[in-house]
C-alpha positions, 0 to 999 in steps of 0.5 A, a space after each residue: 506459313 511462315 512466310 505469308 505470317 512473316 509477309 501480314 507482319 511486314 506489311 500491314 502488321 507493321 504499320 499497324 503497330 506504328 501506327 497505334 504507336 503515333 496514335 496512342 501519344 496523339 491519344 494522351 495529347 487529344 485526350 489530355 488537352 480536351 479534359 483542361 479545356 472542358 474542366 474548365 483551365 483555361 477559363 469558363 464561358 466561352 465555347 472552347 470550354 463545350 465539350 464540343 469545342 475542346 474536342 476540336 480544340 484538342 484534336 487539331 492539335 492531336 492531327 498536327 502531332 500525328 500528321 508528323 508522327 504518321 509522315 515522319 515513322 509510320 509511313 516513312 517510305 510511301 511518304 508525298 513527295 509533294 507535302 502540301 499535298 499529303 498535308 491537306 489530305 491527311 487533313 481531310 481525313 483527319 477532320 473526318 475521324 474529328 466529326 466521327 468524335 465530335 456527332 458522338 458527341 453530340 448524340 450523347 448529349 441531344 439524343 441520350 443527354 448524359 452529359 457528365 464528364 464520364 459521358 462525355 468522356 465515354 462517347 468522345 475517346 472511346 466511343 468517338 474516338 474508337 470509330 475515328 481511328 479506324 476510319 482515318 487508319 483504312 484512308 491513310 494507308 491506302 489514300 494518303 500514304 496508299 504505296 499506289 501513289 504516284 509520287 510516293 518516295 519509295 517509288 520515287 526512289 526506285 525510279 531513280 534507282 532504275 534509271 541509274 541502273 539503266 544509265 549504268 547498262 549504257 
């Protein structure tokens, strides 16, 4: 039982904790920038002062921050040699999470008719973020940074180690 718990911790749970730390920092960036834009700190009367526009910008900035944190810390053993492909896949998954948050805002504003700052923040930064985070974590862990990826840094290192071992044996 202890060995099983250690394997779980060293596997999935370690990734989840690191993902949570990076995500929390990204959350602070996302929520802070969202509220600055939505409350008009950068002016009013333009698309980015609306709830949808503010969320688009704040989440985009947080995505870049989170990609760097996840690439170089959370999933560093499984990061990809092909950085461009990794970034594209990461961005696609992140946009999926953004669409979830935007849908929560849209539903709250246009279906429920709730447009207050509090209702918008709950829709965007509680419900939307929780659903989007679950979606992103699963796809980052098992697709973008999946251990099965042939171009992952860990796989490349393992192949190099096997090659070196074979050369020494011969």
